[in-house]
SERO-4910 file (N, C-alpha, C, O; in steps of 0.05 Angstrom, whole numbers):
BEGIN
 pado doro    nc1    nc2    nc3   cac1   cac2   cac3    cc1    cc2    cc3    oc1    oc2    oc3
  Met    A     17    -23      0      0      2     -1     20     26      2     40     28     17
  His    A     11     45    -16     26     68    -16      7     91    -22     -6     91    -42
  Lys    A      7    111     -4    -11    136     -5      9    159     -7     27    161      9
  Lys    A      5    175    -26     22    199    -28      6    225    -27    -13    229    -41
  Tyr    A     15    241     -9      2    266     -7     21    289    -10     45    285    -13
  Glu    A     11    313    -11     30    337    -16     54    337      2     76    341     -8
  His    A     52    334     29     73    337     47     84    309     58    102    310     74
  Ser    A     74    288     50     84    262     61     72    239     44     52    242     30
  Ser    A     87    215     48     81    191     35     76    169     56     93    168     74
  Ile    A     58    152     55     51    130     74     54    104     58     41     99     38
  Phe    A     73     88     69     77     61     59     70     39     78     73     43    102
  Phe    A     61     17     71     58     -7     88     80    -26     80     81    -34     56
  Asp    A     96    -33     97    118    -50     91    110    -79     93    112    -89    115
  Val    A    101    -92     73     91   -122     73    112   -138     83    107   -157     96
  Gly    A    138   -132     77    160   -152     86    162   -154    117    171   -174    128
  Ser    A    155   -131    130    160   -131    158    137   -119    172    140    -97    183
  Pro    A    113   -131    173     89   -120    187     90   -118    217     75   -104    230
  Asn    A    110   -133    226    109   -134    256    131   -113    267    135   -111    291
  Gln    A    144    -99    251    162    -77    256    147    -54    264    124    -50    257
  Lys    A    161    -36    282    144    -13    294    145      9    269    158      6    249
  Leu    A    129     28    274    126     52    257    151     64    251    167     68    269
  Lys    A    158     71    225    182     84    216    176    110    205    159    112    188
  Ile    A    190    132    216    185    160    205    210    168    194    231    166    207
  Val    A    209    178    170    234    188    155    230    220    152    213    229    138
  Val    A    248    236    166    248    264    162    277    273    156    294    270    173
  Lys    A    282    284    132    309    291    122    319    316    137    305    337    139
  Lys    A    342    315    148    355    336    162    359    361    140    358    384    147
  Lys    A    362    353    118    363    375     98    338    390     94    340    414     89
  Asp    A    316    379     97    290    392     95    285    407    122    276    430    120
  Tyr    A    289    396    144    284    407    170    311    408    187    317    388    200
  Ser    A    326    429    187    351    429    197    350    428    230    369    418    243
  Leu    A    328    440    241    329    438    271    317    415    282    296    406    272
  Ala    A    329    402    302    320    378    315    291    383    326    274    365    326
  Val    A    287    407    335    260    414    348    237    409    328    216    399    335
  Gln    A    242    416    304    225    414    282    218    383    275    195    375    273
  Arg    A    241    368    271    239    340    266    227    324    289    211    305    284
  Asn    A    233    331    311    217    317    337    188    322    337    171    305    340
  Lys    A    183    348    332    153    358    331    139    340    311    119    328    317
  Ile    A    150    339    286    137    322    261    131    293    273    109    282    271
  Lys    A    154    281    285    154    251    295    129    250    316    112    232    314
  Arg    A    129    268    333    107    269    353     79    269    342     62    253    350
  Trp    A     75    288    322     51    289    309     43    264    294     20    256    295
  Ile    A     62    252    280     57    226    266     49    205    285     28    193    282
  Arg    A     66    199    307     62    181    325     33    182    340     20    161    346
  Glu    A     24    208    345     -1    214    356    -23    207    338    -44    197    346
  Ile    A    -19    214    312    -41    208    291    -44    174    291    -66    164    291
  Phe    A    -21    161    290    -24    131    290    -33    121    314    -49    102    314
  Arg    A    -26    132    335    -38    121    364    -69    125    363    -85    107    370
  Lys    A    -78    149    354   -108    154    355   -121    134    337   -142    124    344
  Asn    A   -110    126    314   -124    108    294   -118     79    302   -127     61    288
  Leu    A   -101     73    324    -96     48    334    -78     31    314    -79      7    314
  Leu    A    -62     45    298    -44     33    280    -16     39    288    -11     59    302
  Ser    A      3     22    280     33     28    287     51      8    271     72     16    260
  Asn    A     43    -15    271     62    -37    260     61    -35    230     40    -32    217
  Gly    A     87    -38    218     91    -39    190     90    -15    172     96    -18    149
  Tyr    A     84      7    183     79     31    167    106     48    168    120     52    188
  Val    A    112     58    142    133     78    137    123    103    128    109    104    107
  Val    A    130    125    143    121    152    134    146    169    125    165    172    140
  Val    A    144    178    102    166    195     92    155    223     90    136    229     75
  Val    A    168    242    106    161    271    108    175    287     86    198    283     81
  Arg    A    160    304     74    172    322     54    169    354     65    154    358     84
  Pro    A    182    372     52    181    401     60    154    410     60    138    401     44
  Gly    A    147    428     78    119    439     80    102    425    101     80    435    107
  Phe    A    110    404    111     93    387    130     86    404    153     62    405    158
  Leu    A    104    418    168     95    435    191     79    457    184     62    464    200
  Gly    A     80    471    161     65    492    152     38    485    146     21    503    147
  Ala    A     32    460    141      3    452    135    -12    450    161    -37    452    161
  Gly    A      1    446    183    -13    447    209    -22    418    218    -26    400    202
  Tyr    A    -25    415    244    -32    388    255    -60    379    244    -62    357    235
  Lys    A    -78    395    246   -106    390    238   -110    381    209   -123    361    205
  Asn    A    -99    394    191    -99    387    162    -82    360    158    -91    342    144
  Ile    A    -57    357    170    -43    332    166    -59    308    180    -61    286    169
  Ser    A    -71    313    203    -84    292    217   -109    283    201   -115    259    201
  Ser    A   -125    303    186   -147    292    170   -137    280    146   -150    261    138
  Asp    A   -116    287    134   -106    273    110    -96    246    116   -102    227    101
  Phe    A    -82    242    138    -73    217    148    -98    200    155   -100    177    146
  Gln    A   -116    210    169   -140    196    175   -153    184    150   -160    160    150
  Ala    A   -157    201    130   -169    193    106   -154    170     92   -166    152     82
  Ala    A   -126    171     90   -109    152     76   -110    128     93   -111    106     81
  Leu    A   -110    129    118   -110    104    136   -135     89    136   -135     64    139
  Asp    A   -157    103    131   -184     92    131   -189     74    103   -202     54    103
  Asn    A   -177     84     84   -177     68     58   -160     42     56   -160     29     35
***
């Protein structure tokens, strides 16, 4: 499964469904650790609320923080429901 949105992509790793959630945030895109950690907290919270975590890989692209938590959350919710 692969869902691609403007600021992120969500993959389901079929080869390792029992592995924990993997989040990829490039240091080049977000140079401050505070920003990278905030993004990871947001994503973990969204997955926790949806009772999902194992086997997913989330790749974050520039503009993620600018979209805001509510927009990101609704986008992820829609992607994960499908």
